[in-house]
TIRO-2110 file (N, C-alpha, C; in Angstrom, 1 decimal):
// TIRO-2110
69.9, 192.9, 87.4, N, 1, A
68.7, 193.6, 87.1, CA, 1, A
69.0, 195.1, 86.7, C, 1, A
70.1, 195.6, 87.2, N, 2, A
70.4, 197.0, 86.8, CA, 2, A
70.8, 197.1, 85.3, C, 2, A
71.3, 196.0, 84.8, N, 3, A
71.6, 195.9, 83.3, CA, 3, A
70.4, 196.0, 82.4, C, 3, A
69.2, 195.7, 83.0, N, 4, A
68.0, 195.8, 82.2, CA, 4, A
67.1, 197.0, 82.6, C, 4, A
67.7, 197.9, 83.4, N, 5, A
67.0, 199.1, 83.6, CA, 5, A
66.4, 199.4, 85.0, C, 5, A
66.5, 198.4, 85.9, N, 6, A
66.0, 198.6, 87.2, CA, 6, A
67.0, 199.3, 88.1, C, 6, A
66.6, 200.1, 89.1, N, 7, A
67.4, 200.8, 90.0, CA, 7, A
67.5, 200.2, 91.3, C, 7, A
68.7, 199.9, 91.8, N, 8, A
68.8, 199.3, 93.1, CA, 8, A
68.9, 200.4, 94.2, C, 8, A
68.5, 200.0, 95.4, N, 9, A
68.6, 201.0, 96.5, CA, 9, A
70.1, 201.1, 96.8, C, 9, A
70.7, 202.3, 96.8, N, 10, A
72.1, 202.4, 97.0, CA, 10, A
72.7, 201.7, 98.2, C, 10, A
72.0, 201.8, 99.4, N, 11, A
72.6, 201.2, 100.6, CA, 11, A
72.5, 199.7, 100.6, C, 11, A
71.8, 199.1, 99.6, N, 12, A
71.6, 197.7, 99.6, CA, 12, A
72.9, 196.9, 99.2, C, 12, A
73.9, 197.6, 98.7, N, 13, A
75.1, 197.0, 98.3, CA, 13, A
75.9, 196.4, 99.4, C, 13, A
75.6, 196.9, 100.6, N, 14, A
76.3, 196.5, 101.8, CA, 14, A
75.3, 195.9, 102.9, C, 14, A
74.2, 195.5, 102.4, N, 15, A
73.2, 195.0, 103.4, CA, 15, A
73.4, 193.5, 103.8, C, 15, A
74.3, 193.4, 104.8, N, 16, A
74.6, 192.0, 105.3, CA, 16, A
73.7, 191.8, 106.5, C, 16, A
73.0, 190.6, 106.4, N, 17, A
72.1, 190.2, 107.5, CA, 17, A
72.9, 189.5, 108.6, C, 17, A
73.4, 190.2, 109.6, N, 18, A
74.2, 189.6, 110.6, CA, 18, A
73.5, 188.4, 111.3, C, 18, A
74.3, 187.4, 111.5, N, 19, A
73.8, 186.2, 112.2, CA, 19, A
73.0, 185.2, 111.3, C, 19, A
72.7, 185.6, 110.1, N, 20, A
71.9, 184.8, 109.2, CA, 20, A
72.7, 184.2, 108.0, C, 20, A
73.9, 184.8, 107.8, N, 21, A
74.8, 184.3, 106.7, CA, 21, A
74.3, 184.7, 105.3, C, 21, A
73.5, 185.7, 105.2, N, 22, A
73.0, 186.2, 103.9, CA, 22, A
73.2, 187.7, 103.7, C, 22, A
73.2, 188.1, 102.5, N, 23, A
73.2, 189.5, 102.2, CA, 23, A
72.1, 189.7, 101.1, C, 23, A
71.7, 191.0, 101.0, N, 24, A
70.6, 191.2, 100.0, CA, 24, A
70.8, 192.4, 99.2, C, 24, A
70.1, 192.4, 98.1, N, 25, A
70.1, 193.6, 97.2, CA, 25, A
68.7, 194.0, 96.9, C, 25, A
68.4, 195.3, 97.1, N, 26, A
67.0, 195.7, 97.0, CA, 26, A
66.7, 196.5, 95.8, C, 26, A
65.5, 196.3, 95.2, N, 27, A
65.1, 197.1, 94.0, CA, 27, A
63.7, 197.7, 94.4, C, 27, A
63.6, 199.0, 94.2, N, 28, A
62.4, 199.7, 94.6, CA, 28, A
61.5, 199.9, 93.4, C, 28, A
60.2, 199.7, 93.7, N, 29, A
59.1, 199.9, 92.7, CA, 29, A
58.2, 201.0, 93.2, C, 29, A
57.1, 201.3, 92.5, N, 30, A
56.3, 202.4, 92.9, CA, 30, A
55.7, 202.3, 94.4, C, 30, A
55.2, 201.1, 94.7, N, 31, A
54.7, 200.9, 96.1, CA, 31, A
55.2, 199.7, 96.8, C, 31, A
56.3, 199.2, 96.4, N, 32, A
56.9, 198.0, 97.0, CA, 32, A
58.4, 197.9, 96.7, C, 32, A
59.0, 196.8, 97.1, N, 33, A
60.4, 196.6, 96.8, CA, 33, A
60.6, 195.1, 96.7, C, 33, A
61.6, 194.7, 96.0, N, 34, A
62.0, 193.3, 95.8, CA, 34, A
63.4, 193.1, 96.4, C, 34, A
63.6, 192.1, 97.3, N, 35, A
64.9, 191.8, 97.9, CA, 35, A
65.4, 190.5, 97.3, C, 35, A
66.5, 190.5, 96.7, N, 36, A
67.2, 189.3, 96.3, CA, 36, A
68.2, 188.9, 97.4, C, 36, A
68.1, 187.7, 97.9, N, 37, A
69.0, 187.3, 99.0, CA, 37, A
70.0, 186.3, 98.5, C, 37, A
71.2, 186.5, 98.9, N, 38, A
72.4, 185.6, 98.5, CA, 38, A
73.1, 185.1, 99.8, C, 38, A
73.6, 183.9, 99.7, N, 39, A
74.4, 183.4, 100.8, CA, 39, A
75.7, 184.1, 100.8, C, 39, A
76.0, 184.7, 102.0, N, 40, A
77.2, 185.4, 102.2, CA, 40, A
78.3, 184.6, 103.0, C, 40, A
77.8, 183.8, 104.0, N, 41, A
78.7, 183.0, 104.8, CA, 41, A
78.0, 181.7, 105.1, C, 41, A
78.5, 180.6, 104.4, N, 42, A
77.8, 179.3, 104.5, CA, 42, A
77.8, 178.8, 105.9, C, 42, A
78.8, 178.9, 106.7, N, 43, A
78.8, 178.4, 108.1, CA, 43, A
77.8, 179.1, 108.9, C, 43, A
77.7, 180.5, 108.8, N, 44, A
76.7, 181.2, 109.5, CA, 44, A
75.3, 180.9, 109.1, C, 44, A
75.1, 180.5, 107.9, N, 45, A
73.8, 180.2, 107.3, CA, 45, A
73.3, 178.9, 108.0, C, 45, A
74.2, 177.9, 108.1, N, 46, A
73.9, 176.6, 108.7, CA, 46, A
73.6, 176.8, 110.2, C, 46, A
END
């Protein structure tokens, strides 16, 4: 999304959701944000 002009929240590059097996990337808008969630650890996710 950054390649098409959106700005990601800087701290979101290391946003690991401990115990859930996922990590996220956040994009801020005027009055909201969008979080894209990715599998970080398959065993932890299960």
